[in-house]
N, C-alpha and C positions, 0 to 999 in steps of 0.2 A: 505495499499502502504505502501510495506516497507520502502522505504525513508521514508514520514512522521513518523512510529513508531522510526524508530530511531532518526531523529530528534528528536523530540518528547522526546524522554528519553534522551540523548544527552544535550537538552535546558537543561532538566528538574534538569540534573547534574553539572550545571551553566556552559555549556559551548556555545561558540555562532556559528551556523551553518549555513553554504548557499549551496543551492540545484542549480545545474545544471540541467536541462533539458536533455543533451546528452555530448556527449563526446566533440564536440567543442566546445561547452559553460567553460564548467572542464577547458580544457586547459586557455582559455581565464583568467577566473578567477583565474588561479594560477599566472599567470604572472601578472597581476594584483595587486598580494597581496598573498604573500606566508604565507598557512595557516602552523597549526603546523602539522597535519593530513588531509590525505586524507582518503578517506572511496568510492571506485569506484565499480557500477556493473559490471560485466562482458560481460553483454547484452547491452548496452547503443548504442542509437541511432546514427544516423551518424559514431564518432568513436567508436567503443567498448572498457571496460576497459582496454584488454591488448593493444589494440594499445595505448590508452591514458597514462597507463603506462611506454610502452617502449617507447611516445615520452619525458615523463617525465624524465628517467633515463637518456637518451641521451642529457638534457641539464645542463651542469655541475652549473647553478644560482638552481637550484629545486631537483636533483635529491636524496640529503639527507634525504628530506621529507619522512616522514614513509608511506606507504601506505597500507590498508587495503583492500584487493578484496574480493566481494561478493556477491550473486544472490539470486533470491528468489525459483530459481531451487533445 
């Protein structure tokens, strides 16, 4: 699975990684502690990557966090 490969590679490079199971959980995780970078899958359940991105960019507290969008497709 793409998320596991990405997590393995990032942790191997010394980064701390948290994984959300869906877009709703991703938003909650960002609100509980702003990360340095957000990687979104464009096809997440509940809220898609573009939907999560739109909500993040409309929130002044987290809008400047860099976001990378990707997908296995």
